[in-house]
matplotlib code that plots the C-alpha trace (Angstrom):
import matplotlib.pyplot as plt

x = [134.5, 131.0, 131.7, 133.1, 130.0, 127.7, 129.4, 129.4, 125.7, 124.9, 126.9, 125.2, 121.7, 122.6, 123.9, 120.6, 118.8, 121.1, 120.4, 116.8, 116.2, 115.4, 112.3, 111.0, 107.9, 106.9, 106.8, 103.3, 101.1, 100.7, 104.4, 104.1, 103.2, 100.2, 100.9, 98.2, 96.5, 97.5, 94.6, 94.7, 92.4, 93.2, 89.9, 87.2, 86.9, 89.2, 89.9, 92.5, 95.5, 94.9, 91.6, 92.9, 91.6, 94.8, 98.5, 98.9, 102.1, 102.3, 105.3, 104.3, 106.1, 108.1, 109.4, 110.2, 112.0, 114.4, 115.6, 117.7, 115.6, 117.3, 115.5, 112.5, 114.5, 115.7, 112.3, 110.3, 112.7, 111.8, 108.5, 108.5, 107.7, 108.6, 111.8, 112.8, 116.0, 117.9, 120.6, 121.9, 120.5, 116.9, 116.4, 113.7, 112.4, 109.8, 108.2, 105.8, 106.0, 107.6, 110.4, 111.7, 111.9, 109.4, 111.3, 114.7, 113.9, 110.7, 107.8, 105.3, 102.7, 102.1, 99.3, 100.2, 97.9, 98.9, 96.1, 92.9, 94.5, 96.2, 99.9, 100.0, 98.9, 96.6, 99.8, 100.9, 103.9, 104.4, 106.8, 107.4, 110.8, 109.2, 108.1, 110.2, 110.1, 109.3, 105.8, 105.0, 103.5, 102.8, 102.7, 100.4, 101.4, 98.7, 100.4, 99.0, 96.5, 94.1, 92.5, 89.0, 88.8, 92.2, 92.2, 94.7, 97.6, 98.9, 101.5, 99.8, 98.9, 100.8, 98.8, 100.8, 99.4, 100.7, 102.1, 99.3, 99.1, 97.7, 94.5, 94.5, 98.2, 100.8, 103.9, 107.1, 110.0, 113.4, 115.4, 119.0, 121.0, 124.5, 126.5, 129.0, 129.4, 128.1, 124.7, 122.7, 119.0, 117.0, 113.3, 111.0, 107.5, 104.8, 101.4, 98.4, 95.0, 92.4, 89.0, 87.6, 90.6, 94.1, 97.1, 100.5, 103.3, 106.5, 109.5, 112.6, 115.9, 118.2, 121.4, 124.1, 127.3, 126.7, 129.2, 129.9, 131.2, 128.4, 125.7, 124.8, 121.2, 119.3, 115.6, 113.6, 110.2, 107.1, 103.9, 100.7, 97.8, 94.7, 91.5, 88.3, 85.3, 82.8, 79.8, 79.3, 78.7, 81.1, 84.8, 87.0, 90.7, 93.3, 96.8, 99.3, 103.0, 105.7, 108.9, 112.0, 114.3, 117.6, 119.8, 122.7, 122.8, 126.3, 125.3, 126.1, 129.5, 130.7, 131.9, 135.6, 134.9, 132.9, 135.8, 138.5, 136.7, 133.1, 132.9, 133.5, 130.7, 130.2, 133.2, 132.8, 132.8, 133.2, 130.7, 128.8, 129.9, 130.1, 127.4, 129.8, 130.3, 126.6, 125.6, 123.2, 120.6, 117.0, 115.4, 111.8, 109.5, 106.1, 103.2, 100.3, 97.0, 93.9, 90.8, 88.4, 84.9, 83.6, 79.9, 78.4, 74.8, 73.3, 74.3, 73.9, 75.1, 78.4, 79.6, 83.3, 84.4, 88.0, 89.4, 93.1, 95.5, 99.2, 101.8, 105.3, 108.1, 110.5, 113.9, 116.4, 119.7, 120.7, 123.8, 122.1, 119.3, 117.8, 114.2, 111.8, 108.3, 105.4, 102.7, 99.4, 96.9, 93.3, 91.1, 88.3, 87.5, 84.2, 82.2, 79.0, 78.9, 76.0, 76.5, 74.1, 74.8, 72.6, 72.9, 75.4, 76.1, 77.6, 77.2, 79.2, 78.7, 80.7, 79.9, 82.3, 84.3, 87.7, 88.7, 91.9, 93.4, 97.1, 98.4, 102.0, 104.0, 107.3, 110.2, 113.5, 116.5, 120.2, 122.1, 125.1, 127.0, 123.8, 122.3, 119.3, 120.3, 118.6, 115.1, 114.8, 111.2, 108.1, 104.9, 101.8, 100.1, 96.9, 96.1, 92.6, 91.7, 88.4, 86.8, 83.7, 83.8, 81.7, 83.0, 81.0, 82.3, 80.3, 81.4, 79.6, 79.4, 82.2, 84.4, 84.0, 84.9, 83.9, 85.0, 83.6, 84.6, 84.7, 85.6, 85.0, 88.1, 88.5, 91.9, 92.8, 95.5, 95.7, 99.0, 100.0, 103.4, 104.7, 108.2, 110.2, 107.0, 103.6, 100.9, 97.4, 96.0, 94.9, 93.2, 94.2, 91.4, 91.9, 89.1, 86.8, 88.1, 86.2, 88.5, 87.0, 88.4, 86.9, 88.5, 87.7, 89.3, 88.1, 89.0, 89.6, 90.4, 91.3, 94.9, 94.6, 93.1, 93.2, 92.5, 92.2, 91.7, 91.3, 91.9, 92.5, 95.4, 95.4, 98.1, 98.1, 101.4, 102.4, 103.1, 106.8, 106.6, 104.4, 106.9, 110.2, 113.6, 113.9, 111.4, 109.0, 105.4, 104.6, 100.9, 101.2, 102.1, 99.4, 98.4, 99.6, 96.9, 96.7, 95.0, 96.4, 95.6, 96.7, 96.2, 97.6, 97.6, 98.2, 98.9, 99.3, 99.4, 96.7, 99.1, 100.5, 104.0, 104.4, 102.9, 103.4, 102.2, 102.6, 101.4, 101.6, 100.6, 100.6, 100.3, 100.0, 100.9, 100.3, 101.6, 104.5, 105.9, 109.7, 112.4, 114.8, 117.9, 119.5, 123.2, 123.1, 121.4, 117.9, 115.0, 111.9, 109.3, 107.7, 105.2, 107.1, 105.0, 104.3, 105.4, 104.5, 105.2, 105.0, 105.9, 106.1, 106.3, 106.7, 107.1, 107.2, 107.8, 108.5, 109.0, 111.8, 111.4, 108.0, 107.9, 108.2, 108.8, 110.2, 112.9, 116.5, 115.6, 112.3, 111.9, 113.7, 112.0, 113.1, 111.4, 112.1, 110.8, 111.5, 110.7, 110.9, 110.3, 110.1, 109.4, 109.8, 109.3, 106.6, 106.3, 108.9, 110.8, 113.7, 113.9, 114.6, 115.7, 113.2, 113.7, 110.8, 111.7, 114.4, 114.3, 112.6, 115.2, 116.0, 114.4, 116.4, 115.1, 115.6, 115.6, 115.9, 115.7, 116.1, 115.9, 116.6, 115.3, 116.5, 114.8, 116.7, 115.9, 116.0, 115.1, 118.2, 117.8, 119.9, 118.7, 120.4, 119.3, 120.7, 119.6, 120.5, 119.8, 120.6, 122.2, 120.1, 119.8, 120.6, 119.7, 116.5, 118.8, 120.3, 123.8, 124.9, 124.2, 124.8, 126.4, 124.4, 125.2, 124.8, 124.0, 124.2, 123.0, 122.7, 121.3, 121.6, 119.9, 118.7, 115.0, 114.6, 117.4, 115.9, 117.4, 115.1, 111.6, 112.9, 113.0, 116.0, 116.6, 120.1, 121.0, 123.8, 123.8, 125.8, 125.0, 126.8, 128.9, 130.5, 131.6, 130.0, 130.5, 126.9, 124.3, 121.0, 119.8, 121.3, 120.5, 118.7, 119.4, 121.7, 123.3, 127.1, 127.0, 126.7, 124.8, 126.4, 125.7, 127.7, 126.0, 127.8, 130.5, 130.5, 129.0, 127.7, 125.2, 124.1, 121.7, 119.2, 115.5, 114.4, 110.8, 109.8]
y = [102.2, 103.4, 102.9, 99.4, 98.4, 99.8, 97.8, 94.6, 95.1, 95.6, 92.5, 90.5, 91.6, 90.9, 87.5, 86.8, 87.5, 85.1, 82.3, 82.0, 78.6, 78.8, 76.7, 78.7, 79.7, 76.0, 75.5, 74.6, 77.6, 76.5, 76.9, 80.6, 82.4, 84.7, 88.2, 88.9, 92.2, 94.3, 94.7, 97.4, 98.5, 102.2, 102.9, 100.4, 98.1, 96.2, 97.6, 97.2, 99.5, 100.4, 102.1, 104.0, 107.6, 108.7, 108.1, 104.8, 102.7, 99.1, 97.3, 93.6, 90.6, 90.0, 93.6, 93.5, 90.2, 91.6, 94.3, 93.9, 92.6, 94.7, 98.0, 99.4, 102.3, 100.7, 99.3, 102.5, 104.7, 102.8, 104.7, 108.0, 111.0, 109.2, 109.7, 107.6, 108.2, 106.4, 108.6, 105.6, 102.1, 102.2, 106.0, 106.3, 109.5, 109.5, 112.1, 111.9, 114.7, 117.0, 117.9, 116.5, 119.9, 118.8, 115.6, 115.9, 112.3, 110.2, 110.4, 113.3, 114.6, 111.0, 108.9, 105.2, 102.2, 98.7, 96.4, 98.1, 100.1, 103.6, 103.2, 107.0, 108.1, 111.1, 113.2, 112.7, 110.4, 107.1, 104.6, 102.8, 101.7, 99.6, 97.2, 94.4, 93.5, 89.9, 90.9, 92.8, 91.3, 94.4, 98.2, 100.6, 104.3, 106.9, 110.0, 113.5, 114.6, 111.8, 113.7, 112.9, 109.4, 109.0, 112.1, 114.9, 114.6, 116.8, 114.4, 111.1, 107.7, 104.4, 101.2, 98.2, 94.7, 92.2, 88.8, 86.2, 82.5, 81.3, 79.3, 75.7, 75.8, 75.4, 77.6, 77.3, 79.4, 80.6, 83.4, 84.1, 87.1, 88.4, 91.1, 93.9, 96.2, 93.5, 93.0, 90.0, 89.5, 86.4, 85.9, 82.9, 82.7, 80.3, 80.1, 77.7, 77.6, 75.5, 75.5, 78.9, 80.0, 81.1, 82.6, 83.9, 84.4, 86.3, 86.7, 88.7, 89.8, 92.3, 94.0, 96.0, 97.8, 100.5, 102.1, 105.1, 105.3, 105.1, 104.0, 100.5, 99.3, 96.3, 95.4, 92.5, 92.0, 89.8, 90.0, 87.9, 88.1, 86.0, 85.6, 83.8, 83.4, 82.7, 82.7, 82.7, 86.5, 87.6, 87.5, 88.7, 89.7, 90.6, 92.1, 92.4, 93.4, 94.2, 96.0, 96.7, 99.0, 100.7, 102.6, 105.0, 108.5, 109.6, 113.2, 115.4, 116.4, 119.7, 119.6, 119.4, 116.6, 114.8, 114.9, 114.0, 111.0, 110.3, 107.3, 109.5, 110.5, 114.1, 115.4, 117.3, 121.1, 123.6, 122.8, 120.3, 116.8, 114.2, 111.6, 108.9, 110.6, 111.2, 107.7, 109.5, 107.2, 106.1, 103.4, 102.7, 99.9, 99.7, 97.4, 97.6, 95.7, 96.0, 94.0, 94.2, 92.8, 92.6, 91.9, 91.3, 92.1, 91.2, 91.6, 95.4, 96.3, 95.8, 97.0, 97.1, 98.1, 98.4, 99.2, 99.8, 100.7, 101.2, 102.1, 103.4, 103.9, 106.2, 107.4, 109.7, 110.5, 113.6, 115.9, 118.5, 116.5, 113.1, 112.8, 110.2, 109.9, 107.6, 107.6, 105.8, 105.7, 104.4, 104.7, 103.5, 103.3, 102.2, 102.5, 101.2, 100.3, 100.3, 98.4, 98.4, 96.8, 97.8, 96.8, 99.5, 101.3, 100.1, 102.2, 102.0, 104.4, 104.4, 106.4, 106.2, 107.9, 107.6, 108.9, 108.6, 110.0, 110.0, 110.9, 111.8, 112.3, 113.9, 114.4, 116.0, 115.9, 116.6, 113.9, 112.7, 110.5, 108.5, 108.6, 110.9, 113.8, 116.9, 117.7, 120.3, 120.1, 117.9, 118.3, 116.3, 116.6, 115.0, 115.0, 114.3, 113.7, 112.7, 112.9, 111.6, 110.8, 109.9, 108.2, 107.6, 105.3, 105.1, 102.8, 103.5, 100.9, 100.2, 102.8, 105.9, 105.6, 108.6, 109.0, 111.7, 111.9, 114.4, 114.4, 116.8, 117.0, 118.1, 118.3, 119.6, 119.1, 119.8, 120.8, 121.0, 121.9, 120.4, 121.7, 124.0, 126.0, 124.3, 125.5, 124.0, 122.2, 124.3, 123.3, 124.4, 123.9, 124.1, 125.2, 122.5, 121.6, 120.1, 118.0, 117.2, 115.0, 114.6, 112.1, 110.2, 107.8, 106.9, 104.0, 105.4, 101.9, 98.6, 99.8, 103.4, 105.2, 108.8, 110.2, 113.5, 114.6, 117.6, 117.3, 119.5, 118.8, 119.6, 118.7, 120.0, 120.2, 117.0, 116.8, 116.5, 119.8, 121.6, 120.5, 120.1, 119.3, 122.9, 121.8, 124.8, 124.4, 126.4, 127.1, 129.5, 126.8, 126.5, 123.6, 123.3, 123.3, 123.5, 122.3, 119.6, 119.3, 116.3, 114.4, 111.2, 108.6, 104.9, 102.6, 98.8, 96.2, 93.5, 90.9, 93.5, 93.0, 96.7, 99.3, 103.1, 105.5, 109.3, 111.7, 115.4, 117.5, 121.0, 121.4, 124.9, 124.6, 127.4, 127.8, 125.4, 124.1, 124.2, 123.3, 125.7, 124.7, 126.4, 126.6, 123.8, 121.5, 121.6, 122.2, 124.3, 124.8, 127.8, 128.5, 130.1, 131.1, 128.3, 126.3, 125.9, 122.3, 121.3, 117.7, 115.0, 111.3, 108.5, 104.8, 102.0, 98.2, 95.9, 92.2, 91.9, 88.2, 87.0, 84.6, 81.0, 78.1, 75.9, 78.2, 78.6, 82.3, 82.2, 85.9, 89.3, 92.5, 96.1, 98.9, 102.6, 105.4, 109.1, 112.0, 115.7, 118.0, 121.7, 122.8, 126.5, 128.5, 131.2, 134.3, 132.8, 135.1, 133.7, 136.4, 139.4, 137.5, 136.8, 133.3, 133.2, 131.4, 129.3, 125.5, 123.6, 122.3, 118.5, 117.8, 116.7, 118.0, 114.8, 111.2, 108.1, 104.5, 101.6, 97.9, 94.7, 91.3, 88.2, 84.9, 81.7, 78.0, 76.0, 79.1, 81.1, 84.9, 88.1, 91.5, 94.8, 98.3, 101.8, 104.9, 108.5, 111.4, 115.0, 117.4, 118.3, 121.8, 121.6, 125.1, 127.2, 129.8, 127.2, 128.1, 124.5, 121.4, 117.7, 116.3, 114.1, 110.4, 107.1, 103.9, 100.5, 97.4, 93.8, 90.5, 86.9, 83.9, 80.3, 79.7, 76.0, 74.3, 71.2, 69.0, 66.1, 67.6, 71.0, 74.0, 76.3, 79.7, 81.1, 84.7, 87.2, 90.9, 94.0, 97.7, 100.9, 98.9, 102.2, 103.0, 106.4, 108.9, 110.1, 110.4, 108.6, 111.5, 114.9, 117.3, 120.3, 123.8, 122.3, 124.3, 124.9, 123.7, 120.0, 118.8, 115.5, 111.9, 109.5, 106.3, 103.0, 102.5, 99.3, 96.5, 93.0, 90.6, 87.0, 84.5, 81.8, 81.1, 77.6, 76.6, 73.5]
z = [88.7, 87.6, 84.0, 84.6, 86.6, 84.0, 81.2, 83.3, 84.1, 80.4, 79.4, 82.1, 80.8, 77.2, 78.2, 79.8, 76.6, 74.7, 77.1, 76.2, 74.5, 70.8, 71.2, 74.2, 72.2, 71.9, 75.7, 76.9, 77.8, 81.4, 82.1, 81.6, 84.8, 84.6, 85.7, 88.3, 88.6, 91.7, 94.1, 96.8, 99.6, 100.1, 101.8, 102.6, 99.6, 97.3, 93.9, 91.1, 91.5, 87.8, 88.7, 91.8, 92.1, 93.9, 93.9, 95.6, 95.9, 96.9, 98.5, 98.5, 100.0, 96.8, 96.8, 100.6, 100.3, 97.6, 100.0, 103.1, 106.0, 108.6, 107.7, 105.9, 104.4, 101.1, 100.2, 101.0, 99.1, 95.9, 95.9, 94.0, 96.2, 99.4, 101.4, 104.4, 106.4, 109.1, 110.6, 112.6, 112.8, 114.3, 114.0, 111.3, 109.7, 107.0, 104.7, 101.8, 99.3, 101.7, 104.1, 107.3, 108.9, 111.5, 112.4, 114.0, 114.9, 114.7, 112.2, 112.1, 109.6, 108.3, 109.5, 109.9, 110.4, 111.3, 110.2, 111.2, 114.0, 114.1, 114.9, 115.1, 118.6, 119.4, 120.1, 116.5, 117.0, 115.2, 116.5, 113.2, 114.3, 116.9, 114.2, 112.8, 109.1, 109.9, 111.0, 107.9, 104.7, 102.6, 102.7, 100.9, 100.7, 99.9, 98.8, 99.4, 102.1, 103.1, 106.0, 104.7, 106.4, 108.1, 110.3, 110.6, 108.1, 105.3, 104.0, 103.4, 104.9, 105.3, 105.6, 106.9, 106.7, 109.3, 108.3, 108.6, 107.9, 104.6, 104.3, 105.4, 106.2, 108.9, 108.8, 110.7, 109.5, 110.8, 109.3, 110.2, 108.8, 109.6, 108.1, 108.3, 111.3, 113.7, 112.1, 113.3, 112.7, 113.7, 113.5, 114.0, 112.5, 113.5, 112.0, 112.0, 110.4, 112.3, 110.7, 111.8, 113.8, 112.8, 114.5, 113.5, 116.0, 115.1, 117.3, 116.3, 117.6, 115.9, 116.8, 115.1, 116.1, 113.5, 111.1, 113.3, 116.8, 119.3, 116.8, 118.1, 118.1, 119.6, 119.2, 120.8, 119.1, 119.6, 117.5, 117.6, 115.2, 115.7, 113.7, 114.8, 112.4, 115.2, 112.8, 109.0, 109.2, 111.9, 112.7, 115.4, 114.8, 117.4, 117.0, 119.8, 119.6, 122.1, 121.1, 123.2, 121.2, 122.1, 119.8, 120.4, 118.9, 117.7, 116.9, 113.9, 112.6, 111.1, 107.5, 108.6, 111.1, 108.4, 106.0, 108.5, 110.1, 109.1, 111.5, 114.6, 116.9, 117.9, 120.0, 123.2, 122.8, 125.6, 128.4, 126.3, 126.7, 123.9, 123.2, 124.4, 127.7, 128.2, 126.8, 124.5, 122.9, 122.8, 125.0, 123.9, 125.1, 123.4, 124.0, 121.5, 121.4, 119.2, 118.5, 115.5, 115.1, 111.5, 111.1, 107.7, 108.7, 105.3, 101.6, 101.9, 105.4, 107.3, 110.6, 111.7, 115.2, 116.3, 119.8, 120.4, 123.2, 123.6, 126.2, 125.6, 128.1, 126.3, 127.7, 126.0, 127.6, 125.7, 125.8, 128.0, 129.8, 130.4, 129.2, 130.4, 128.8, 129.7, 127.1, 127.3, 124.4, 124.1, 121.0, 118.9, 115.2, 113.7, 110.6, 108.9, 105.2, 102.8, 99.5, 96.6, 93.2, 90.3, 86.6, 85.6, 88.9, 92.2, 95.3, 98.5, 101.4, 104.6, 107.8, 110.7, 113.4, 115.1, 118.5, 120.6, 123.7, 124.6, 128.1, 128.3, 131.5, 130.6, 133.1, 132.3, 134.6, 134.3, 132.5, 134.6, 132.2, 131.3, 134.8, 135.7, 137.9, 139.3, 138.1, 135.3, 134.3, 134.7, 132.6, 131.9, 128.5, 127.2, 123.5, 122.2, 118.6, 117.2, 113.8, 112.0, 108.3, 105.3, 102.2, 99.0, 96.2, 92.9, 90.1, 86.9, 84.0, 85.3, 83.7, 85.8, 89.5, 91.7, 95.3, 97.6, 101.2, 104.1, 107.7, 110.6, 112.8, 116.4, 118.1, 121.5, 124.2, 127.9, 129.6, 133.2, 134.6, 137.8, 137.8, 138.0, 138.6, 139.2, 136.7, 136.9, 133.8, 130.9, 127.7, 124.1, 121.6, 117.8, 115.5, 114.1, 110.6, 107.6, 105.4, 102.0, 99.2, 95.7, 93.3, 90.1, 87.7, 84.2, 81.9, 78.5, 77.3, 79.0, 78.8, 79.8, 82.8, 83.9, 87.4, 89.2, 92.8, 95.1, 98.8, 101.9, 104.2, 107.9, 110.5, 114.0, 115.9, 117.7, 121.4, 120.6, 118.9, 121.4, 124.1, 122.3, 123.8, 125.1, 127.8, 127.1, 126.2, 123.0, 123.0, 120.0, 117.5, 114.9, 112.6, 109.0, 106.3, 102.6, 99.4, 97.1, 93.4, 91.4, 88.2, 86.8, 84.0, 84.1, 81.2, 81.1, 78.3, 78.2, 79.6, 82.2, 81.0, 80.9, 83.3, 83.4, 86.0, 85.7, 88.4, 88.8, 91.8, 93.3, 97.1, 98.6, 102.3, 104.8, 108.4, 107.8, 111.0, 111.0, 113.5, 115.1, 117.2, 120.2, 120.6, 123.2, 120.6, 122.0, 119.6, 119.3, 116.5, 114.9, 112.1, 109.2, 106.2, 103.8, 100.8, 97.2, 96.1, 92.5, 91.9, 89.2, 90.0, 87.5, 87.7, 85.2, 85.3, 82.4, 82.1, 79.4, 79.7, 80.8, 83.8, 82.5, 84.8, 82.0, 80.7, 81.9, 82.5, 84.4, 84.1, 83.8, 85.0, 85.3, 87.4, 87.5, 89.8, 89.2, 91.5, 90.6, 93.5, 92.8, 96.4, 97.4, 100.5, 100.4, 102.6, 104.8, 107.2, 109.3, 111.9, 109.6, 106.5, 103.7, 102.4, 100.1, 96.9, 98.5, 98.0, 100.7, 103.1, 103.1, 99.7, 96.7, 93.4, 91.5, 92.7, 90.4, 91.5, 89.0, 89.8, 87.8, 88.9, 87.2, 87.9, 86.9, 86.9, 90.1, 92.2, 91.6, 91.4, 91.0, 92.1, 91.3, 92.3, 91.6, 93.4, 92.5, 94.9, 93.8, 96.3, 99.3, 100.9, 104.6, 105.6, 104.9, 103.3, 101.0, 102.1, 102.8, 100.7, 101.1, 97.9, 95.6, 95.5, 93.7, 95.6, 94.1, 96.0, 95.0, 96.3, 95.0, 96.3, 95.9, 96.9, 96.1, 98.1, 99.8, 102.5, 103.3, 103.3, 104.5, 102.1, 102.7, 101.0, 101.1, 100.1, 100.1, 99.5, 99.3, 99.8, 98.7, 96.2, 94.9, 98.4, 98.3, 101.1, 101.9, 104.7, 105.2, 107.3, 107.7, 110.6, 109.0, 110.3, 112.8, 115.6, 115.3, 111.7, 112.8, 109.7, 108.8, 109.8, 107.7, 106.4, 106.1, 103.5, 101.3, 103.4, 103.0, 104.5, 104.1, 105.6, 105.2, 105.6, 106.8, 106.1, 108.1]

ax = plt.figure().add_subplot(projection="3d")
ax.plot(x, y, z, "-o")
ax.set_aspect("equal")
plt.show()
């Protein structure tokens, strides 16, 4: 099957070359689309991606639109060094250059921002699965520790830009998607620009039955973004969203159960009931609001002030208990910028601070078939994080770009037990931490740039790790910390038809936080030595046929991303067993993702993507592995269908065309050897976008 598909793809590609018109070179110059330079904003100012001082990846609207609109996983996994998982629909996990040992579910050790506002709360949790793709226009991923200006993290930072209306425009669009295993996704987008005021409203509903038994999901989502330029020098922007998410958790399977029936949910065993009996799942309602004031004081000074708040009502009926969390967060982020442009040097200095507090009320009861029962434990935790930062950007000639930044970080939490034994509130303070970053990039030529950086990572334990599902508060858990060294090179042709990015790094992590499981399936976390992480990331893109609006083939591009992860445990004792030198759990050594995008006349397009993941160690001792797998997905569409004055886009896609048996998220170091969560077999989807 693989050989047949490869030959068919090769024949299809060669046919595309043959269809170019003989006189294509004579077509007028203005029919050839200019390949625009990619502009990023990783810190405080816009800059070309070509001159970035660190490893930055961009997922723009074009890339997101080529992927299935029901999940972020497929798009994010095209970035080298980044791994996103979804054990069942709606259950996201994310790591940047690392393992998912800290995340049995949820996202930790990565700082996420939505517009100007931290989506990661003071307790360290990020409810990324609350968002719907319809409200996202682009994603920037900053790989490696970015603690200098983004606070505590040792993995990296994700910057998400919300969908907003274009200048002087009105937007009304409806998207409908349906697919295998009961998938249905609807979203309505409204936007309007009125002189100095604009708004964008996004509504979405998504549901799925899931591939496995007891893996259904449902999400209702509303998002509003507003901007008001209330004077020539000042503007006010507000972002609000509400998400109501529910997904079922089928549980992991043993190897034998996985082979016999991968669609099954975890069966009952002894005194432990099954997920179906206990109605195991996640119920999460989140309201988020933020407002930003941007004041351009004069040509040299600017002040930005952001205030944000969120409330999450989180319920988790589990096999052995029923957890109910109520989390309230309030925070502020502000900075002042000084800008000075001389003849050959441009200076930009930013001074700021960010502070947030999250209050968590957590109650655990017996789970009586999905209904809360007798009280097991009740605790109140308060997490407080604040840091001040300075960032200096110096652009010389401009060829040499130097960035120096530092932050001073404070983190503490308070804990109070109410049941089963009342314990008055106590405070746990972590030591004050300086987090520096030094980086530079240099233009050797207009086609070639080099870069290097040194940064310190720091990641305190999250509230979900301090008080894990075993209902015990672990005050001995210490932060992770380490130094990251990296260098890279970037090449692009003058017309940007070909780009190449190579990046190598070494990250020495100490006090690694790892997950442990009890026999009843509950979790706890410990510090276990450290890791040495050597990595290589490469990506390239090439336009085999340059975009041309007058040709039969309007463009043909290919992209490739390769990740080599040589990650090893160091000084790591699992009770009495020394696991130093073992491969880091949950990380494949080699990952390759290749995409082909064919643009045809009249708005037709064909998109193909192949992903290869090498086998993955599922235990710290490397005794059990998940097999490697190949994934092929495709999407075809027509963007220029018009009925009356209405533009309609139609599309259809397929995933896992080779019908591989694999997992999009294994349970690491699982109790009773229940490691495996089967992903969907070959599946299809289709839909339409209507732009009024």
